[in-house]
Every structure is written in structure tokens, then in C-alpha cells.
C-alpha positions as CSV (number, residue, x, y, z in Angstrom):
1,M,0.0,0.0,0.0
2,I,1.1,3.6,-0.7
3,K,0.4,6.2,1.9
4,I,-0.2,9.6,0.4
5,E,1.3,12.5,2.3
6,K,2.4,14.9,-0.4
7,A,0.9,15.6,-3.8
8,L,2.2,17.5,-6.8
9,I,-0.5,18.8,-9.1
10,S,0.1,20.5,-12.4
11,V,-2.8,20.3,-14.9
12,W,-3.8,22.0,-18.1
13,D,-7.3,20.6,-18.0
14,K,-8.6,21.9,-14.7
15,S,-12.0,20.2,-14.8
16,G,-12.6,18.5,-11.4
17,I,-9.2,19.4,-10.0
18,A,-10.5,21.8,-7.3
19,E,-12.9,19.2,-5.9
20,F,-10.2,16.4,-6.1
21,A,-7.6,18.6,-4.4
22,K,-10.0,19.7,-1.7
23,G,-10.6,16.1,-0.9
24,L,-6.9,15.5,-0.7
25,A,-6.3,18.5,1.5
26,D,-9.2,17.4,3.8
27,A,-7.5,14.1,4.2
28,G,-4.4,15.9,5.4
29,I,-2.4,15.6,2.2
30,E,0.0,18.6,1.5
31,I,-0.4,19.9,-2.0
32,F,2.4,21.5,-4.2
33,S,1.5,23.1,-7.5
34,T,2.5,25.3,-10.4
35,G,1.3,28.7,-11.5
36,G,-2.1,28.3,-13.1
37,T,-3.1,25.2,-11.2
38,A,-2.0,26.8,-7.9
39,K,-4.1,29.9,-8.7
40,A,-7.2,27.7,-9.4
41,L,-6.7,25.8,-6.2
42,K,-6.3,29.0,-4.1
43,I,-9.5,30.4,-5.6
44,A,-11.2,27.2,-4.5
45,D,-9.7,27.7,-1.0
46,V,-7.5,24.7,-1.2
47,P,-4.2,25.2,0.7
48,V,-1.3,24.9,-1.7
49,T,2.4,25.5,-1.7
50,T,3.8,26.8,-5.0
51,L,6.7,24.8,-6.5
52,D,8.8,28.0,-6.9
53,T,8.8,28.1,-3.0
54,L,10.4,24.7,-3.1
55,T,12.9,25.3,-6.0
56,G,13.6,29.0,-5.4
57,F,12.9,29.6,-9.1
58,E,9.9,31.3,-10.6
59,K,8.9,30.1,-14.1
60,L,11.6,30.8,-16.7
61,I,11.5,31.7,-20.4
62,G,7.9,32.5,-20.6
63,G,6.8,29.5,-18.6
64,R,8.6,26.9,-20.7
65,V,10.5,25.9,-17.5
66,K,8.5,25.5,-14.4
67,T,8.9,21.9,-13.1
68,L,12.2,20.8,-14.6
69,H,14.3,21.0,-11.4
70,P,16.3,18.4,-9.4
71,K,14.3,19.1,-6.2
72,I,11.1,18.1,-7.9
73,F,12.4,15.1,-9.8
74,A,14.4,13.8,-6.8
75,G,11.2,14.0,-4.7
76,I,9.4,11.9,-7.3
77,L,12.2,9.4,-8.3
78,A,13.6,8.6,-4.8
79,N,13.1,4.9,-4.2
80,R,11.2,4.6,-0.9
81,E,12.9,1.2,-0.2
82,L,16.5,2.6,-0.4
83,P,17.6,4.4,2.7
84,E,20.3,6.2,0.8
85,H,17.7,7.7,-1.6
86,M,15.5,8.8,1.3
87,G,18.4,10.1,3.3
88,S,19.6,12.1,0.4
89,I,16.3,13.9,-0.2
90,L,15.8,14.4,3.6
91,E,19.2,15.9,3.9
92,R,18.4,18.4,1.2
93,E,14.9,19.1,2.6
94,I,13.3,17.7,-0.6
95,P,9.7,16.5,-0.1
96,A,8.9,12.9,-1.2
97,F,6.0,13.2,-3.5
98,D,3.6,10.3,-3.2
99,L,1.0,11.4,-5.7
100,V,1.7,13.2,-9.0
101,V,-1.3,14.6,-10.9
102,V,-0.6,15.9,-14.4
103,N,-2.4,16.3,-17.6
104,L,-0.7,17.6,-20.7
105,Y,-0.9,20.6,-23.0
106,P,-3.7,20.0,-25.5
107,F,-1.6,19.2,-28.6
108,E,-4.3,16.9,-30.1
109,E,-7.1,19.5,-29.6
110,T,-4.9,22.2,-31.1
111,L,-4.1,20.1,-34.1
112,R,-7.9,19.8,-34.8
113,Q,-8.0,23.6,-34.9
114,T,-4.9,24.5,-36.8
115,S,-1.9,23.2,-38.8
116,E,0.2,26.3,-38.0
117,L,3.5,24.9,-36.9
118,K,4.3,27.8,-34.4
119,K,1.0,27.2,-32.5
120,L,1.5,23.4,-32.5
121,V,5.0,23.7,-31.2
122,E,3.8,25.8,-28.2
123,M,1.4,22.9,-27.3
124,I,4.2,20.4,-27.0
125,D,4.5,19.7,-23.3
126,I,7.9,19.0,-21.9
127,G,7.7,19.2,-18.1
128,G,4.4,17.4,-17.9
129,V,5.6,14.4,-19.9
130,A,8.8,14.2,-17.8
131,L,6.7,14.3,-14.5
132,L,4.4,11.6,-15.7
133,R,7.3,9.4,-16.8
134,A,9.2,9.9,-13.6
135,A,6.2,9.1,-11.4
136,A,5.1,6.1,-13.5
137,K,8.7,4.7,-13.3
138,N,8.5,4.9,-9.5
139,F,5.0,3.4,-9.3
140,S,5.9,1.2,-6.3
141,G,6.1,4.3,-4.2
142,V,4.4,7.0,-6.2
143,V,0.9,7.1,-7.6
144,V,0.5,8.9,-10.9
145,V,-2.8,10.3,-12.3
146,S,-2.7,11.4,-15.9
147,S,-6.4,12.0,-16.5
148,P,-9.3,13.7,-14.7
149,E,-11.3,10.5,-15.3
150,D,-9.1,8.8,-12.6
151,Y,-9.7,11.3,-9.8
152,L,-12.7,9.4,-8.5
153,T,-10.9,6.1,-8.5
154,V,-8.1,7.6,-6.4
155,A,-10.5,9.5,-4.1
156,K,-12.6,6.5,-3.4
157,E,-9.6,4.3,-2.6
158,L,-8.2,6.9,-0.3
159,E,-11.5,7.3,1.4
160,S,-12.1,3.5,1.9
161,R,-8.5,2.4,2.6
162,G,-6.6,5.6,3.6
163,Q,-4.0,4.5,1.1
164,I,-3.6,3.4,-2.6
165,S,-2.9,-0.2,-3.4
166,K,0.2,-1.1,-5.4
167,D,-2.0,-2.7,-8.0
168,T,-3.9,0.5,-8.6
169,S,-0.6,2.4,-8.8
170,R,0.8,0.0,-11.4
171,I,-2.4,0.3,-13.5
172,L,-2.3,4.1,-13.3
173,A,1.4,4.0,-14.3
174,A,0.7,1.9,-17.3
175,K,-2.0,4.4,-18.3
176,A,0.4,7.3,-17.9
177,F,2.9,5.6,-20.2
178,R,0.2,5.0,-22.7
179,A,-0.7,8.7,-22.6
180,T,2.8,9.9,-23.1
181,S,3.4,7.3,-25.8
182,F,0.3,8.4,-27.8
183,Y,1.2,12.1,-27.2
184,D,4.8,11.7,-28.5
185,S,3.7,9.5,-31.5
186,L,1.1,12.1,-32.5
187,I,3.6,14.9,-32.3
188,A,6.1,12.8,-34.3
189,R,3.5,12.0,-37.0
190,T,2.4,15.6,-37.2
191,L,5.8,17.1,-37.5
192,G,6.7,14.5,-40.1
193,D,3.6,15.3,-42.2
194,I,4.1,19.1,-42.2
195,D,5.7,20.5,-45.3
């Protein structure tokens, strides 16, 4: 079982996120988030710590770099079963993220509206894909949620058990890898098809 104490939330599609995050906060889970998501959560009166407080960096180069930081990825990738990993992040005051909730920039939706390369390139998510892959790789200790349709599954399991099963975490990790695989293949096909 995976006990959820700290969650990282960074979503483009904010549908349902305030309600989901409020449930997490009510369960005593500390929430860390990025700019637009943090703003939406604060408006909904959900207590949140912004990631720039953790990293010491505000978003860079127009928001292209927000989450790509060792303090964030060390907190996701630390193997909970290895004392040297946990000691390393503890020593550096890096939180161990137990839940990562990310959905990606809407490349597919943008593609339906335009074939303009400049607009499409801006909808290629970098940090989100990296966060999903890192959390999914470490599914034995980190739960990854890549779609709003899984909020209810996670919320119900937390409510009934107080933790998330490793089977649920593994299934959600597979879903995250499918999401990033589809996303990357769509981008590759699109860029290859544009003259």
C-alpha cells in the first residue's frame, strides 16, 4: 500500500481538479502546485504550496521551464525502499511526492483547430511528460494520475482504505505511459507530415 502525504498537481485541463484537491487536503495531504493550477486551487480555498517556493525559481523563459528542477524530480524518483535515496532527499529538505497529478498541454485538440507549426510547437508539453514518466517509473512508491477520469478512483480508494494499493498504482502508471506514448507519437507524425 502507498500512503499519500504529499501531492504534486500541475494540470492543463482543470476540470474537477479543485474538488479532487480539496478532498486530498481534507485528508491531510500537503499539496504542491504550479502557477495556473495553484491559482485555481487557491481560488477554491485549497491550501497549496507553489513549486517555486520549493525550488527557489519562478517560471523561466515564458513558462517553458516550471517543473524541470532536481528538487522536484528527486522527490518523485527517490526509491522509498532505499535508505540512501530517502536520506539524500531528507538531507536536502526535498519532499517525497507520493502522488503526481498531471495532464498535458492539448496538442491533439490544437491540431484539430490549426496546422500552423508555431502554434502546435507551443502545445508540446515537456515538463508534464517528464513528470508523468518519472512518477510512473517509480509506481511502487508514487501514484500517478494522468487523466481527470481517474480522480474518482483515487479519491474512493483513499476514502475507503486511507492508502492506494500497489496494483492501482501500477495500473495508473501503465495508463500514464500509454498517454505519453500516444502524445509523442502524435507529435512525431504531425511534424513529419508538415511540409
